[in-house]
RODO-2510 file (C-alpha; in nm, 4 decimals, decimal comma):
residues 433
     n   res          X          Y          Z
     1     m     0,0000     0,0000     0,0000
     2     h     0,1198     0,3491    -0,0811
     3     v    -0,0157     0,6328     0,1324
     4     t     0,0094     0,9628    -0,0505
     5     p     0,1620     1,2582     0,1348
     6     e    -0,1705     1,4442     0,1483
     7     l    -0,3685     1,1518     0,2877
     8     g    -0,0818     1,0509     0,5149
     9     l    -0,0651     1,3952     0,6718
    10     k    -0,4369     1,3852     0,7531
    11     f    -0,4100     1,0453     0,9194
    12     h    -0,0897     1,1093     1,1170
    13     t    -0,1861     1,4486     1,2582
    14     g    -0,5121     1,3052     1,3954
    15     i    -0,3559     1,0235     1,5964
    16     v    -0,2812     1,2165     1,9172
    17     i    -0,6180     1,3953     1,9282
    18     c    -0,8093     1,0751     1,8607
    19     e    -0,6265     0,8733     2,1253
    20     i    -0,6651     1,1424     2,3939
    21     s    -1,0371     1,1796     2,3206
    22     s    -1,0906     0,8039     2,3335
    23     m    -0,9202     0,7874     2,6731
    24     a    -1,1497     1,0602     2,8006
    25     l    -1,4534     0,8779     2,6648
    26     a    -1,3623     0,5636     2,8569
    27     t    -1,3528     0,7444     3,1915
    28     r    -1,6837     0,9226     3,1381
    29     n    -1,8958     0,6245     3,2388
    30     s    -1,7943     0,3213     3,4404
    31     r    -2,0119     0,0874     3,2325
    32     f    -1,7644     0,1346     2,9452
    33     g    -1,5358    -0,0950     3,1437
    34     s    -1,7781    -0,3844     3,1023
    35     t    -1,8280    -0,6402     2,8281
    36     e    -2,1234    -0,4321     2,7146
    37     g    -1,8901    -0,1351     2,6833
    38     i    -1,6523    -0,3102     2,4445
    39     q    -1,9432    -0,4209     2,2267
    40     i    -2,0679    -0,0617     2,2044
    41     h    -1,7265     0,0621     2,0979
    42     l    -1,6789    -0,2170     1,8455
    43     s    -2,0088    -0,1214     1,6842
    44     l    -1,9100     0,2449     1,6856
    45     g    -1,5685     0,1614     1,5420
    46     f    -1,7251    -0,0327     1,2556
    47     l    -1,9789     0,2465     1,1929
    48     i    -1,6961     0,5016     1,1642
    49     r    -1,5207     0,2779     0,9143
    50     f    -1,8418     0,2286     0,7177
    51     m    -1,8801     0,6069     0,6905
    52     f    -1,5248     0,6357     0,5585
    53     i    -1,5961     0,3639     0,3023
    54     v    -1,9053     0,5497     0,1815
    55     y    -1,7108     0,8749     0,1666
    56     g    -1,4339     0,6977    -0,0231
    57     e    -1,6782     0,5988    -0,2961
    58     h    -1,7901     0,9606    -0,3326
    59     h    -1,4280     1,0833    -0,3247
    60     d    -1,3220     0,8398    -0,5980
    61     r    -1,5997     0,9619    -0,8277
    62     t    -1,5256     1,3305    -0,7775
    63     h    -1,1459     1,3586    -0,7345
    64     a    -0,8482     1,2777    -0,9509
    65     l    -0,6479     1,1632    -0,6470
    66     k    -0,8346     0,8479    -0,5431
    67     y    -0,9175     0,7469    -0,1869
    68     t    -0,9147     0,3736    -0,2633
    69     d    -0,5664     0,2264    -0,2512
    70     i    -0,4235     0,0783    -0,5698
    71     d    -0,3653    -0,2494    -0,3854
    72     y    -0,7402    -0,2941    -0,3437
    73     h    -0,7830    -0,2871    -0,7201
    74     v    -0,4992    -0,5393    -0,7487
    75     f    -0,6768    -0,7698    -0,5001
    76     s    -1,0065    -0,7330    -0,6840
    77     d    -0,8503    -0,7945    -1,0252
    78     a    -0,6837    -1,1081    -0,8872
    79     a    -1,0216    -1,2246    -0,7556
    80     h    -1,1630    -1,1716    -1,1078
    81     e    -0,8876    -1,3953    -1,2450
    82     v    -0,9734    -1,6672    -0,9929
    83     a    -1,3462    -1,6364    -1,0651
    84     a    -1,2700    -1,6861    -1,4348
    85     g    -1,0799    -2,0067    -1,3561
    86     g    -0,7320    -1,8569    -1,3890
    87     s    -0,4466    -1,7710    -1,1538
    88     p    -0,4479    -1,4615    -0,9322
    89     f    -0,0860    -1,4115    -1,0378
    90     d    -0,2015    -1,3445    -1,3920
    91     r    -0,2785    -0,9994    -1,2541
    92     h     0,0453    -0,8023    -1,2818
    93     t     0,1913    -0,6917    -0,9443
    94     y    -0,0219    -0,9374    -0,7419
    95     r     0,2411    -1,0671    -0,4987
    96     y     0,0396    -1,2049    -0,2111
    97     t    -0,0938    -1,5402    -0,0996
    98     p    -0,3483    -1,6729    -0,3544
    99     f    -0,5948    -1,7296    -0,0720
   100     l    -0,6365    -1,3546    -0,0244
   101     a    -0,7803    -1,3416    -0,3767
   102     w    -1,0074    -1,6312    -0,2832
   103     m    -1,1270    -1,4418     0,0242
   104     l    -1,2222    -1,1497    -0,1991
   105     l    -1,4283    -1,3484    -0,4500
   106     p    -1,7421    -1,1723    -0,3125
   107     n    -1,5909    -0,8527    -0,4596
   108     v    -1,6733    -1,0127    -0,7952
   109     n    -1,9897    -1,2038    -0,7147
   110     l    -2,1493    -0,9760    -0,4561
   111     h    -2,0199    -0,6180    -0,4368
   112     f    -1,6937    -0,4366    -0,4975
   113     l    -1,6933    -0,2991    -0,1410
   114     f    -1,7095    -0,6394     0,0276
   115     g    -1,3338    -0,6471     0,0900
   116     k    -1,3292    -0,3062     0,2575
   117     l    -1,6156    -0,4101     0,4837
   118     m    -1,4377    -0,7339     0,5704
   119     f    -1,1110    -0,5534     0,6491
   120     s    -1,3013    -0,3069     0,8693
   121     f    -1,4763    -0,5904     1,0512
   122     l    -1,1411    -0,7602     1,1126
   123     d    -1,0111    -0,4317     1,2577
   124     c    -1,2852    -0,4610     1,5207
   125     v    -1,1998    -0,8272     1,5803
   126     a    -0,8388    -0,7221     1,6405
   127     s    -0,9551    -0,4670     1,8988
   128     k    -1,1599    -0,7330     2,0786
   129     l    -0,8561    -0,9638     2,0825
   130     i    -0,6422    -0,6867     2,2336
   131     y    -0,9081    -0,6461     2,5034
   132     q    -0,9182    -1,0192     2,5790
   133     i    -0,5394    -1,0611     2,5855
   134     l    -0,5014    -0,7778     2,8368
   135     l    -0,7701    -0,9308     3,0572
   136     i    -0,5769    -1,2585     3,0568
   137     d    -0,2678    -1,0598     3,1597
   138     g    -0,4554    -0,9431     3,4679
   139     q    -0,5416    -0,5900     3,3577
   140     t    -0,8709    -0,4326     3,4629
   141     k    -1,1564    -0,4111     3,2144
   142     l    -1,1207    -0,0344     3,1990
   143     t    -0,7467    -0,0531     3,1273
   144     a    -0,8017    -0,3215     2,8628
   145     l    -1,0739    -0,1116     2,7019
   146     r    -0,8635     0,2026     2,6935
   147     c    -0,5732     0,0169     2,5364
   148     s    -0,7989    -0,1374     2,2698
   149     f    -0,8897     0,2180     2,1641
   150     l    -0,5302     0,2665     2,0464
   151     w    -0,6180     0,0359     1,7569
   152     l    -0,9950     0,0762     1,7226
   153     y    -0,9973     0,4569     1,6979
   154     n    -0,6543     0,5127     1,5452
   155     p    -0,6985     0,7301     1,2317
   156     l    -0,4093     0,5603     1,0530
   157     v    -0,5649     0,2166     1,1112
   158     i    -0,9067     0,3393     0,9997
   159     g    -0,7624     0,4981     0,6869
   160     v    -0,5596     0,1945     0,5849
   161     s    -0,8498    -0,0506     0,6178
   162     t    -1,1136     0,1693     0,4542
   163     r    -0,8829     0,2422     0,1628
   164     g    -0,8658    -0,1326     0,1000
   165     s    -0,5412    -0,2597     0,2500
   166     a    -0,5474    -0,6144     0,3912
   167     e    -0,3327    -0,5404     0,6980
   168     s    -0,6228    -0,6223     0,9311
   169     v    -0,6031    -0,9866     0,8191
   170     m    -0,2451    -1,0011     0,9458
   171     a    -0,3439    -0,8143     1,2618
   172     v    -0,5999    -1,0784     1,3537
   173     l    -0,3647    -1,3685     1,2755
   174     v    -0,0813    -1,2243     1,4867
   175     l    -0,3128    -1,1439     1,7785
   176     i    -0,4764    -1,4877     1,7724
   177     t    -0,1267    -1,6366     1,7933
   178     v    -0,0560    -1,4302     2,1065
   179     y    -0,4025    -1,5090     2,2452
   180     m    -0,3537    -1,8848     2,2048
   181     l    -0,0072    -1,8587     2,3585
   182     k    -0,1550    -1,6796     2,6608
   183     l    -0,4130    -1,9580     2,6947
   184     r    -0,1272    -2,2127     2,6723
   185     f    -0,2708    -2,3718     2,3585
   186     s     0,0707    -2,4101     2,1975
   187     l    -0,0472    -2,6260     1,9054
   188     l    -0,3155    -2,3735     1,8064
   189     a    -0,0689    -2,0874     1,8572
   190     g     0,1653    -2,2627     1,6155
   191     l    -0,1119    -2,3207     1,3614
   192     f    -0,2076    -1,9532     1,3527
   193     y     0,1558    -1,8463     1,3566
   194     g     0,2257    -2,0588     1,0489
   195     i    -0,0771    -1,9091     0,8743
   196     s     0,0422    -1,5565     0,9535
   197     v     0,3899    -1,6268     0,8110
   198     h     0,2276    -1,7762     0,5025
   199     f     0,0136    -1,4666     0,4488
   200     k     0,3056    -1,2273     0,4982
   201     l     0,6669    -1,3169     0,5725
   202     y     0,7525    -1,0589     0,8367
   203     p     0,6075    -1,2492     1,1426
   204     i     0,8951    -1,4969     1,1042
   205     i     1,0909    -1,2511     1,3214
   206     y     0,8785    -1,3582     1,6204
   207     c     1,0026    -1,7184     1,6190
   208     i     1,2651    -1,6658     1,8915
   209     p     1,0443    -1,5185     2,1680
   210     l     0,7512    -1,7481     2,0815
   211     y     0,9672    -2,0590     2,0984
   212     m     1,1847    -1,9660     2,3967
   213     s     0,8874    -1,8473     2,6028
   214     l     0,7732    -2,2095     2,6270
   215     t     1,0789    -2,3158     2,8291
   216     n     0,9683    -2,5233     3,1304
   217     d     1,1741    -2,3194     3,3777
   218     s     1,0391    -1,9797     3,2759
   219     h     1,2748    -1,7925     3,5114
   220     s     1,5904    -1,9613     3,3839
   221     d     1,8478    -1,7479     3,2044
   222     s     2,0283    -2,0500     3,0614
   223     l     2,0656    -2,0257     2,6835
   224     i     2,0800    -2,4059     2,6581
   225     k     1,7468    -2,4466     2,8381
   226     r     1,5949    -2,1781     2,6169
   227     v     1,7094    -2,3529     2,3003
   228     l     1,6506    -2,7185     2,3898
   229     p     1,3113    -2,8526     2,2745
   230     n     1,0393    -2,9816     2,5030
   231     y     0,6874    -3,1142     2,4520
   232     t     0,5219    -2,7704     2,4474
   233     k     0,7806    -2,6226     2,2129
   234     m     0,7430    -2,9137     1,9733
   235     r     0,3670    -2,8636     1,9626
   236     l     0,4262    -2,5015     1,8621
   237     v     0,6779    -2,6028     1,5952
   238     i     0,4576    -2,8832     1,4606
   239     g     0,1553    -2,6536     1,4396
   240     a     0,3486    -2,3790     1,2619
   241     t     0,5168    -2,6206     1,0228
   242     f     0,1912    -2,7945     0,9352
   243     s    -0,0061    -2,4772     0,8600
   244     f     0,2737    -2,2927     0,6786
   245     f     0,3824    -2,5771     0,4546
   246     g     0,0257    -2,7006     0,4131
   247     l    -0,0996    -2,3687     0,2754
   248     t     0,2207    -2,2998     0,0831
   249     g     0,2172    -2,6493    -0,0659
   250     l    -0,1454    -2,6118    -0,1690
   251     g    -0,0627    -2,2813    -0,3346
   252     f     0,2257    -2,4443    -0,5209
   253     v     0,0054    -2,7329    -0,6388
   254     l    -0,2531    -2,4866    -0,7690
   255     y    -0,0296    -2,2203    -0,9218
   256     g     0,3180    -2,3691    -0,9532
   257     e     0,6482    -2,1816    -0,9573
   258     q     0,4773    -1,8544    -1,0451
   259     y     0,3277    -1,8528    -0,6956
   260     i     0,6656    -1,9091    -0,5263
   261     e     0,8313    -1,6422    -0,7381
   262     e     0,5679    -1,3744    -0,6882
   263     a     0,4627    -1,4384    -0,3278
   264     f     0,8010    -1,5247    -0,1719
   265     l     1,1143    -1,4773    -0,3806
   266     y     1,0113    -1,1299    -0,4963
   267     h     0,9907    -1,0009    -0,1378
   268     l     1,3249    -1,1561    -0,0416
   269     s     1,5041    -0,9836    -0,3302
   270     r     1,2955    -0,6650    -0,3386
   271     t     1,4898    -0,3411    -0,3650
   272     d     1,2567    -0,0428    -0,3805
   273     t     1,4419     0,2616    -0,5134
   274     r     1,1352     0,4836    -0,4911
   275     h     1,1370     0,7325    -0,2080
   276     n     1,0231     0,5730     0,1156
   277     f     1,0807     0,6304     0,4863
   278     s     1,3879     0,4040     0,4954
   279     i     1,7247     0,5561     0,5774
   280     y     1,8664     0,3393     0,2966
   281     f     1,6381     0,4605     0,0175
   282     y     1,8793     0,7203    -0,1276
   283     l     2,1713     0,4790    -0,1136
   284     l     1,9666     0,2211    -0,3033
   285     y     1,8507     0,4879    -0,5489
   286     i     2,2000     0,6030    -0,6466
   287     a     2,3332     0,2442    -0,6435
   288     a     2,0522     0,1079    -0,8634
   289     d     2,2774     0,0854    -1,1704
   290     y     2,5777    -0,0549    -0,9848
   291     h     2,6503    -0,3824    -0,8127
   292     i     2,7948    -0,3099    -0,4696
   293     p     2,9292    -0,6278    -0,3049
   294     g     2,8012    -0,6837     0,0471
   295     l     2,5341    -0,4127     0,0318
   296     n     2,2525    -0,6489     0,1321
   297     v     2,4588    -0,7877     0,4204
   298     a     2,5487    -0,4378     0,5382
   299     t     2,1841    -0,3304     0,5474
   300     f     2,0449    -0,6551     0,6900
   301     g     2,3210    -0,7164     0,9475
   302     p     2,2166    -0,4579     1,2114
   303     q     1,8555    -0,5618     1,1640
   304     l     1,9308    -0,9296     1,2315
   305     i     2,1457    -0,8592     1,5382
   306     l     1,8720    -0,6453     1,6963
   307     l     1,6007    -0,9018     1,6211
   308     i     1,7958    -1,1795     1,7910
   309     a     1,8986    -0,9657     2,0901
   310     l     1,5490    -0,8302     2,1570
   311     g     1,3856    -1,1676     2,1037
   312     y     1,6167    -1,3326     2,3565
   313     k     1,6083    -1,0454     2,6072
   314     f     1,2290    -1,0560     2,6456
   315     c     1,1533    -1,4229     2,5865
   316     h     0,9621    -1,4780     2,9115
   317     r     0,6012    -1,5806     2,8436
   318     q     0,4597    -1,2606     2,9956
   319     d     0,7104    -1,0444     2,8063
   320     v     0,6479    -1,1953     2,4619
   321     p     0,4217    -0,9081     2,3413
   322     f     0,6943    -0,6571     2,4296
   323     a     0,9564    -0,8703     2,2556
   324     m     0,7386    -0,8827     1,9443
   325     f     0,6716    -0,5086     1,9641
   326     t     1,0373    -0,4061     1,9974
   327     q     1,1423    -0,6555     1,7305
   328     t     0,8878    -0,5077     1,4906
   329     v     0,9968    -0,1504     1,5597
   330     a     1,3599    -0,2484     1,4995
   331     f     1,2724    -0,4495     1,1885
   332     v     1,0737    -0,1653     1,0318
   333     t     1,3167     0,1099     1,1345
   334     f     1,6217    -0,0682     0,9904
   335     n     1,4461    -0,2108     0,6824
   336     k     1,5428    -0,1196     0,3263
   337     v     1,1800    -0,0417     0,2418
   338     v     0,9508     0,1402     0,4853
   339     t     0,5985     0,2515     0,3935
   340     s     0,3124     0,3758     0,6100
   341     q     0,1468     0,0351     0,6270
   342     y     0,4561    -0,1024     0,8020
   343     f     0,3818     0,1213     1,1006
   344     l     0,0663    -0,0805     1,1644
   345     w     0,2800    -0,3871     1,2322
   346     y     0,4039    -0,2394     1,5597
   347     l     0,1062    -0,0143     1,6360
   348     l    -0,0919    -0,3383     1,6571
   349     l     0,1254    -0,4609     1,9456
   350     l     0,1582    -0,1267     2,1245
   351     p    -0,1737    -0,1617     2,3162
   352     l    -0,0508    -0,4918     2,4632
   353     v     0,2567    -0,3290     2,6205
   354     v     0,1202     0,0106     2,7279
   355     p     0,0101    -0,1112     3,0755
   356     r     0,3683    -0,2227     3,1490
   357     l     0,5265     0,1090     3,0478
   358     v     0,6170     0,3338     3,3404
   359     m     0,6236     0,6913     3,2155
   360     t     0,4469     1,0186     3,2765
   361     k     0,1640     1,1366     3,0529
   362     q     0,3818     1,4285     2,9452
   363     k     0,6556     1,1950     2,8267
   364     a     0,4043     0,9766     2,6429
   365     v     0,2572     1,2797     2,4657
   366     i     0,6033     1,4125     2,3743
   367     l     0,7100     1,0786     2,2245
   368     t     0,3855     1,0539     2,0272
   369     v     0,4114     1,4115     1,8968
   370     l     0,7756     1,3578     1,7962
   371     w     0,6861     1,0374     1,6102
   372     v     0,3992     1,2046     1,4234
   373     a     0,5977     1,5243     1,3546
   374     a     0,8895     1,3272     1,2089
   375     q     0,6522     1,1669     0,9583
   376     a     0,4736     1,4914     0,8786
   377     s     0,8033     1,6702     0,8075
   378     w     0,9034     1,3837     0,5742
   379     l     0,5786     1,4254     0,3809
   380     l     0,6585     1,7795     0,2583
   381     p     0,9632     1,6947     0,0401
   382     a     0,7898     1,3690    -0,0582
   383     y     0,4902     1,5703    -0,1812
   384     l     0,7123     1,8119    -0,3759
   385     l     0,8994     1,5237    -0,5373
   386     e     0,5994     1,3087    -0,6251
   387     f     0,3417     1,5680    -0,7295
   388     h     0,5504     1,8639    -0,8468
   389     a     0,8635     1,6867    -0,9790
   390     v     1,0869     1,9024    -0,7575
   391     n     1,4348     1,7565    -0,7117
   392     a     1,3995     1,7055    -0,3373
   393     f     1,5997     1,3860    -0,2976
   394     i     1,8561     1,5359    -0,0598
   395     p     1,5984     1,7017     0,1720
   396     l     1,3956     1,3805     0,1617
   397     w     1,6995     1,1740     0,2556
   398     l     1,7780     1,4110     0,5431
   399     e     1,4197     1,3763     0,6628
   400     s     1,4578     0,9978     0,6431
   401     i     1,7654     1,0226     0,8664
   402     a     1,5702     1,2380     1,1115
   403     f     1,2826     0,9904     1,1098
   404     f     1,5259     0,7017     1,1669
   405     c     1,6822     0,8817     1,4640
   406     c     1,3361     0,9588     1,6014
   407     n     1,2329     0,5932     1,5845
   408     v     1,5541     0,4771     1,7509
   409     g     1,5083     0,7380     2,0241
   410     v     1,1464     0,6384     2,0851
   411     l     1,2444     0,2711     2,0985
   412     m     1,5177     0,3449     2,3541
   413     a     1,2715     0,5450     2,5639
   414     l     1,0217     0,2580     2,5601
   415     l     1,2897     0,0039     2,6504
   416     s     1,3936     0,2137     2,9493
   417     s     1,0302     0,2570     3,0571
   418     y     0,9274    -0,1093     3,0370
   419     t     0,8815    -0,3156     3,3530
   420     p     0,9807    -0,6776     3,2804
   421     h     0,7756    -0,9627     3,4229
   422     q     1,0614    -1,0787     3,6450
   423     l     1,0803    -0,7352     3,8107
   424     v     0,7047    -0,7228     3,8654
   425     h     0,7178    -1,0754     4,0127
   426     h     1,0082    -0,9755     4,2411
   427     h     0,8281    -0,6678     4,3745
   428     s     0,5055    -0,8590     4,4346
   429     s     0,6971    -1,1339     4,6200
   430     r     0,8603    -0,8757     4,8489
   431     k     0,5209    -0,7214     4,9239
   432     n     0,3770    -1,0631     5,0140
   433     r     0,6573    -1,1152     5,2623
***
């Protein structure tokens, strides 16, 4: 998905206001902390999305710059190919699992807006899963509800889903994996984890904390104990292997090598030289016509080291959401390609870790404003370059560096503000004494 600078600015600048207002709404009436309260908000969240979908139809008919994302047309065209008995990969630039095109067959047989409605509904399912996971973690209903608002009422999330991006499918799959892990259903957690990796490769980065969190002695710091398999770990591995290779194998049987090339190999070798948020974009742009030995290793090396370190550092069962969150922030920040949809990958996990962050409201607001402002300042040279053909590559690259530094700074602030499970357990034990 490509968010244009104009639309991106509208979504990003509304995040802080929307989140503050949703927090205030939750404290207005105590019944919003009940199960009835979450149902009311889920209905309201879907209604808001429905209104955006209706507006999007009007906008597309009356404006040259379309509201509907180009990816949604790609999905729908692929569904047309499947409905006609062909391959979804016959649609140029369709590089997703074939089963996404199958899911959107109602776009062809029922109504073109079916996919947007489904993605919006899944947004609400994701919010309910956030609520349930936090309740399992021992949070109050009011705290769980407030945290679910960070996804349900987030303008960026609303915009992405109602424009037709399928990120909500991944959101639900990742959250169900965490939910099943919290319930200690390791086989089901593995099944959903394998499905999520099949649908989009990036959740593979979560394998270390998911696997190591199932160590029998959860308080052990021994690397050997963390790595050695046990019955629970093997159930996770078997579930993930079965679902990933089952779906991938079925896709290969149906669509052959074209499926493997488009859905997997393309993403592994992708080098996007268009302007994007990545600090590496300008390097890749000027090096597009040259072969620089070791460039991929140089860009992927820091990313891999951080993923392993963060995954191992927070591999306790109760700390897994924070491990996944920090891994995702590091993965996106250090990636060679960074678009607005990538931000949803860690915004999804943010509500799960907020209750364990110890910081003042002022600090939280400052970090949020800095994060939004860094994106907004990037959008100006991006707009001049894309819509007015102004040679703004150098200013855009400098803004990318500033955005990179902002993300690293925010990540460091969150790491220093997080209260690990072991520390919470230690304090509670001392109080009991």
